[in-house]
C-alpha positions as CSV (number, residue, x, y, z in Angstrom):
1,X,78.8,107.3,105.0
2,X,80.9,104.9,107.0
3,X,83.9,102.9,105.7
4,X,86.5,100.5,107.1
5,X,89.9,99.7,105.6
6,X,91.3,96.2,106.4
7,X,94.7,97.2,107.5
8,X,96.0,93.7,107.6
9,X,95.2,93.4,103.9
10,X,96.4,96.9,102.8
11,X,99.6,96.9,101.1
12,X,100.2,100.7,101.0
13,X,99.8,101.2,97.2
14,X,98.1,104.6,98.0
15,X,95.7,104.6,95.2
16,X,93.0,105.5,97.7
17,X,95.1,108.5,99.0
18,X,95.5,109.6,95.4
19,X,91.8,109.4,94.5
20,X,90.4,110.6,97.8
21,X,93.0,112.8,99.6
22,X,90.5,114.4,101.9
23,X,89.7,110.9,103.3
24,X,92.8,108.8,103.0
25,X,96.5,109.8,103.8
26,X,99.6,107.9,103.8
27,X,101.8,108.3,107.0
28,X,105.1,107.2,106.0
29,X,105.6,104.8,103.1
30,X,103.2,102.1,104.4
31,X,100.8,103.4,107.2
32,X,97.4,104.5,106.1
33,X,95.3,107.1,107.9
34,X,91.6,107.5,107.0
35,X,88.4,109.0,108.2
36,X,86.0,106.2,108.8
37,X,83.0,108.7,108.9
38,X,83.9,110.4,105.7
39,X,81.6,113.3,104.7
40,X,78.9,112.5,102.2
41,X,80.3,115.1,99.8
42,X,83.3,112.6,99.5
43,X,81.0,109.7,98.4
44,X,82.2,109.6,94.9
45,X,85.8,109.8,95.5
46,X,85.7,107.2,98.2
47,X,83.7,104.7,95.9
48,X,86.4,105.5,93.2
49,X,89.2,104.8,95.8
50,X,87.5,101.6,97.0
51,X,87.2,100.2,93.5
52,X,90.7,101.1,92.6
53,X,92.3,99.3,95.7
54,X,94.4,96.5,94.2
55,X,93.9,94.3,97.3
56,X,90.2,95.2,97.9
57,X,90.9,96.4,101.4
58,X,88.3,99.2,101.6
59,X,84.7,98.5,102.6
60,X,82.0,101.2,102.2
61,X,78.6,100.9,103.8
62,X,75.8,100.9,101.3
63,X,77.7,100.4,98.1
64,X,77.1,97.1,96.3
65,X,80.1,95.2,95.1
66,X,82.6,97.0,97.4
67,X,81.8,95.0,100.5
68,X,79.7,96.1,103.3
69,X,80.9,97.5,106.6
70,X,80.4,94.7,109.1
71,X,80.3,92.0,106.4
72,X,83.2,89.6,106.8
73,X,85.9,90.3,104.1
74,X,86.6,87.4,101.6
75,X,89.5,85.3,102.3
76,X,92.6,86.6,100.5
77,X,94.4,84.0,98.5
78,X,97.0,84.4,95.6
79,X,99.4,87.1,95.0
80,X,96.9,90.0,95.0
81,X,94.1,88.6,97.2
82,X,92.4,87.1,94.2
83,X,91.3,83.5,94.5
84,X,93.8,81.0,93.2
85,X,92.4,79.1,90.2
86,X,92.7,75.3,90.0
87,X,94.8,74.6,87.0
88,X,93.6,71.0,86.6
């Protein structure tokens, strides 16, 4: 399994470190450290961590709906990276 975290998008909410502590670790209050080649045994925890990321900064290879590694991340707009809706 291979994963990538968009560290420009990551806001340090640490949901990933809480859900998959063997793969993700907070260094200080804002810096995230992670294993890009996490063990397959961590698959379920990594998928839960990616799904729980408030800003969708985690991309996991081969997991539908969570972005694909190498796929361009969608442009972040709005307060939490969600697309802004047109109120007209």
